[in-house]
N, C-alpha and C positions, 0 to 999 in steps of 0.2 A: 307752336301752343308753351303753355309755358304751365305743367303740372308742378313746381317747386309748392304748391300750398294746398297739392293734395293731401300730402301724407306727413301725422305731425312730426315736430323737429325732432331731434334725439337729443336733442341738451343735456345737460351737465354729464352725459353717461357715454356720450358720443366717441369720445376715443376709446373705454372698454367695449361700447359694440360693435365698432367696426372695424378690434382686432378680435372679437368673438367672430363679426361673420368672415372675416378674413382666416381662422383658424378653422374654422370648421367650414369651409371651400378645401381647403387640404384635407384632414381628419375630422372625419369615414366619408367627406363626401366626395371630396378628389378621388379616393383609393378605392371606396364602390364604386366606382364609375369604372376604372380603370378594370378589377376585377370580373366586373360587369359585362365589359365589351371582352377583354378572354374568353371568359364563360362561354359566352355566345358563336363567339371564332371555333367554338369545336366544332361547330355544322358546317364547317369547309372540312371537317374530315368524316364527314355522313352520318346519316342519321343514329347509327347504331353509337355512336363516340359523346354526342350530343345529348341523346337521350342516358347515358352513362351518368355525365354530371350534372343532372336534371336529378337524375336517379340518387345521385349522391347527397345532395342541399336536400332530398324532403327525405328522406333515413332520419334525419333530423330532430323530426315530429313537428304538429303543428304549435304547441307550447314552445317549442324552443325555438320553435322558426320565429315566432309571434314576440318571445322578448328579445330578438333579435333584429328584427325588421324595424319594430317602432322604435324604440331608442338611441339606438345607432346607424339607423338607415333613416329610416322615413322623417320622423321629429328632427332629427338634423339641416334635410334636406327644404324640411318647410320654412326654421328656423331663417337658418342660409336667403332661403328664398326671397321669407318677409323681409327680411332687412335691407338686402339686392335693390328689392322693388320700393321703398323708404327711399333709398339712394338715388335712384334713378330718378323717383319722381321731386326729387327735392335740387338734383343736380341742374346744371346748367347748359343746354346744348350750342355751343358755338364754333363747328363743324363747317360750316358755312364759311364762314367770318373768319377762322382761322384753320384751313385745310394742311397743317403739317400733319408728320405720321403718326407722332406721340399721340394728337389729339384723335386722330383716325381711330388710332389703337383703342383710345379709352371710352372714345363713344359704341364702337364695336363689344368692347367689353361689355359695356352697357348695355346692350341693348341683345347682345345673344342669352347675355344673365337671363333678361325677358323669353326670352324664343325658348330658352332650356326650360324655364319655367313653366311654362303651356307645355310644352310637350311632354314635358317628366310626368306631370299629372296627366294627361291625356294618356299618357302610354301606361302609366300604372292602372287605368281603369280600364283599357283596350284590353291590357293583359289578364290583370290581375283581378280587377273588379274593387280596386280601392279593400272591401273587408272582406270577410271567410265564410261571413253566417249565411246560411242556406238562404233565409229570408228573404236577405239583401239579394245576391246571387241570381233569385230566381224570377222574388219578382222589382229588380233596380236594376242592378246589373246586364243582364242578358237583354233581356228587351230593349236597352238601351246599346247595344251592341257592345256592352264589356262583356268582361269575364271572359276571354277565347281560351286561354293559356289552358292547358290539360294537361299537367305532368305528369302524369301516365302515356301523351300523349307527344312523344317531341314535337313532332311535324305541325303539331296545332296554331303554336308557335309561328312556323312558318305559315301554316294556312290565311294566319289573320294579319298578316303580313299584304302577300299577294292576292288578298281579297279584291284589290280596287290600286290603279297605279297612281289616284292620290292618296291612299296610305300609304307604298313607299315612297313617294316622293317629301310626303309628312316626315316619314322618316329620315330620311336624306336630309333634311334641313334640320331636324330636333338634333340628331350624331354630331350634326360641322358642328350644331352651334355650343352643343354641350362644352366637344373637342377645343375648339377655338374657345371657347369663357375659362374653362381650367388650364390652357397650356398659358395662355396669357397673364390667366389671375396667377399663374406661378411666377410670373416675372415681375407679376406688380405684387403682389405679393412677399418677395427678396427685397422690394426698396423700404415696404412697409415696417418690416421685422428687421429693418439693417442687416440685411445679408451683403446685398451688395448698392451702395452709395454715391460711390462715384462714378462718374458718369463712365469713364471706360470699362468700370464693372458693368456695368449696367450694359454697356455695348456688348460687351465679351455672355454675357447673361443670357442674351435675345440666344446665342446659338445652340444651348443645350432647351432651354426651354420651344424653340419652333422644328428643331430632332425630335424632340419627347412629341409634341405637339403633331405631327406628319407621321409618326408610327401609331398613335392612336389612332389618327381618322385611317391607316390603315387596315389596322384592326375594328375600327367600326363598319367600313363600307365594304371590306370581306365579308365581316359574319352579314351585314345588309345581303352582298349578293349570294353567301350561301344562303339564308332564308328564300331568298325570292329563286330559285337553282335549285334544289336541293331534290 
């Protein structure tokens, strides 16, 4: 199915928009992904350690968290995701005709971006309920299965993931999609910004990006394993 007409053209600002999309994927979206996975990985050291990590963040206070979360995390993720969805919709999918490795990686980059976007939206609602207002939490989020995480009880995060086998599977797919999209995106970003332009440089760049992706995957699945078995 052709989705190329489902999204608006990026028009005369396409060059700038694509560069902004690429930059947001690294900072702050990619940086926050690394921080988030490493912080959740603390649960492998036990609930007390994980609780201390959560408490350290909560000590910033609700106003500071709001000023940090929306301008530097949520809005950049939304902007990066919306631009990415427009790029995906307007792209031509021809991996069946040209089943080359680079084309497969390009296709996976686009579709893991879609999966990651869906996962992040659902994950934020499942754990935090999107908004912190009491009326929203009590009347909308919790009745629909959201806002399952209580920062005063770190085990609530694990309990939310352990509630169903399908939730665990969904988180595993989401984490894998996010990790692949970021690690492979680092490689494509290097081409976009002219860091590695020659074929030889691009081949060598595969190795650090692959190693970084494997490291993040181990951390992410380690955190998920800790949530399930704690």
